[in-house]
Structures are given as structure tokens and as C-alpha cells.
N, C-alpha and C positions, 0 to 999 in steps of 0.2 A: 794927154795920156793920163789914165787913172793911176795914181800912185799906189804902191804895194810894198809890204815889207821885203827886204832882202831875204834870201834863204840863209839858214833854215827857219821855217815857220814853227813857233811853239804854240800849240793849240790845246784846248781842253773842252770838255763837254760830255754829252750822252750820245751813244750810238745803239741803234737797233738794227739787227742784221739777219738775214736768212741766206742758207746755202742750199743750192740745187745742184743735181747732176744732169747734164744734157748731152745728147749724142754730139759728137764732133761736128757733124754736118750742119748742125742747127746753131752753132755758135756764131756771135756777131764777129765782124772783121777785127783782126788783131793787127798790130803794127808789123811791117816787114821784119823778119828776123826773129820774131817772137813765136815760140812753140807752146801750145797748152800742155798742161799736165793731164795725162790720159790714163784712165784705169778701166779695163774691161770695155774700151770703145767709147767711154764717157768722160766729159770734162766737168770741171767744177765752176760754177758761177755763184758770186756773192753779191747781193744787193742790200744796200744799207741806207737808212735814214739817219742823218747825223745832225745834232744841234751843237754848234760851236759856241761856248759861253766863257765868260770871264773865269779864271785869270788869264786865259789864252789871248793871243795878240789881236785876234779877230772874232767877231761875233756874227754868225750868220746861219742859214740852214741849207742842207745839201741832201740830195738823192743821187746815189751812184750805183753802177753795176760794174763789176770786175770779174775777169777770167783768171783763175790760177795758172800760172805760166812757169816754164823752166827758167832757173836763174841761179845765183849764188846763194843757195838757201831758199827759203820761202820767198815767193814772188808773185805779182799780180800785175795785170794791165787793165787800166780803166777804159772801158769801151763806151759807156755813157755816163754823163754826169751833169747834174743841174744844181745851180746855186741861186740864191736871192741877193747876191752881193756882187756889185761891179768890180770891187776891189779884188775879191777872191778870184773871179772870173779872169781878169786881166793878169794877176800874178800866176795863176795856175797854168795859163796858156804860155806865157812868156818864159817862166822859170823852168817848167817840167814838161811842157808839150801835153798837159792834161786837157782834153777837149771839153772844156766847160761851156755850158750854155745857161741862159737865164730862164728860170721858171717861177711861177707862183707856188710857194711851198707852205702849207698850212700845217703846223704842228699843235695838236690839241692835247693839253694836259700831259705831254711827254709820251703818250702811247698810242695815239691815233694820228695818221699822217695822210695828206693828199698832196698831189703834185699835178700841176697843169702848165701848158705852155705859157710863156710869159705874156702872150696876147690874151690868154684866158679862154681861147677857143677850143682847145683839145686837151682832155685829161690824159695823163700819163699812167698814173697808178694811185691806189690808195692802199692802206694798210692799217691793222690794229694789232698791237703787241700787249701780252699780259706776262710780265716777268715771273719766273718761279724761283727755285732755289739757286743760291749762288755762292761764291767764295767770299769770305769776310775780309780778305786781304787783297791788295792789288797784284795782279801777275803781269810780269813784263813780257814783251814780244818785240820781235824785229823781223822786218822783211824789206823787200825792194819793190818799187814800182817802174815798170818798163813802158816808156812811151817814145813817140817820135817827136823830136825837137829839132828844127832847122834841117830836116832831111836825114837826121841821124838818130840812132836808137840811144836813148838816155835811160840810165838805170839810177833811180834816186833812192837813197836809204831812208827808211822810217824806223823810228824807235818809239815804243809806246808802252804804257802800263794801264790797266783798268781792273776792275772788279767784275769779272764776267758771271753772268746769271743766265741759266736757261730760261726760255720763254715759249709760249705759244704765240702763234701769229696767223692772221687771216689777211691774205693778199688778194687785191683785185686789180689786174693788169689789163690795160686797153689792148685787146688783140691786135688792133690795127695800129698801135702806137709804137714808138722806138724800143720799148721793152716787151713787145709782143712775143718774143720767144720764151718768155716766162709764164705767159697766160695759161690758165688751167692746169698748172703744174703745182705739185706739193713739195715744199722744201724738205730737205733732210733734217735740218736742224735750225732753230732760231735762237738768237742770244740778245741780251741787253749787256752792252759794255758800259758799265756804270762808272762815272766820274773818271773817264779817260784823260790821260795826258799824252800828248803826242809831239814828237820832234820830226818834221818833214823836210827832207832835203840835206845837202851836205854843208 
């Protein structure tokens, strides 16, 4: 068995994310008992490229997609996620029910990103970000992640801080891939969460 740190995980790094509005009927599957946040018939999906760096406990790359859901305050459910770390994969699945898979993730100069299946046969997505204006100080945030673990709904707390910056972004998503529901869509907003610090889990 791959060894991983006990929760909570304390992580740090850089995150680049985009937010879309999608019709509810086009959302990916959510865990049983989880309801999306819906405004005027549309839900909110966030996809992010994350580079975990020292001084965090683990260093690896990640691409994920989440849906904003109802919870005790801000909440999300991770519907797709890829990492290039077997330790992260094992810990994410065992501790929180996060459906992590392995992928080849290439982060160039912190602003251009590619993801393909671990076998290298199918591409998932590419993106390029250009950060714009941002806050000079770190802004705190808190939310929970709702997943299925051992047949039951588990809600895991997350606490974070980062220096958020607006960004422009260009995404290219494989329409036949697992993120195909985002293909040919324009995000509402793009952000760079600079120098984030994250405490994941209870």
C-alpha cells in the first residue's frame, strides 16, 4: 500500500482556475445526496490546474473539475480529478473519497498546462493563463468538499488563503474526453490563486 500523510493535509502552491455556468442537465454525475447550486436553471463548474509546492507536505500536479453544491456554507463536489502522484491518489481516495486518477500533467512556466491519460494515448485538456491585477495581501477562504466514502456522504472541511489575481485564459478541451462537457464553452471568470496555503480535512 502506498503511504500517505494522515489528515489534515497542509499544502501550498499555485492554482489557476476558471468558472463556467452549465445547464443542470449537462452536469457530470454527483454523489448521492448532493444537490448542485442552481441559479436560473444553471449550475457552476470550476476547473483548476494546481501545482503543489514546498513548504507543503506534498509536491505534485493536479487537474480537477468541481461542481458548486449545497452545504454548510460554500461547498463543492469533485467530479473529475487527475494527479501525477501515486501518494496523492491513494490518500485522496482513502481519506476523503476523492476520485483521483493518474495522468501525465505538463506545467510550462506556471502558465501553460496540458493533461493526458497516464498511458499518453488520449489528451484531456490544455490551457494557457495570463494573470492580471490582483490583491497585494492573502485573502482567507473556507469551504467543504462533499464526496462518497465507503458508501456514505463525507463532507471534508477546507481552509485556505491566497493572493487572488484576475486572469485571462484559453482552454482547449477534448470534446470526447472526460471533461467534454466544458468543450467550446467560455468561462465566466479566470483566476490565479497565487502562493496559496491549504489545510484539507479534519
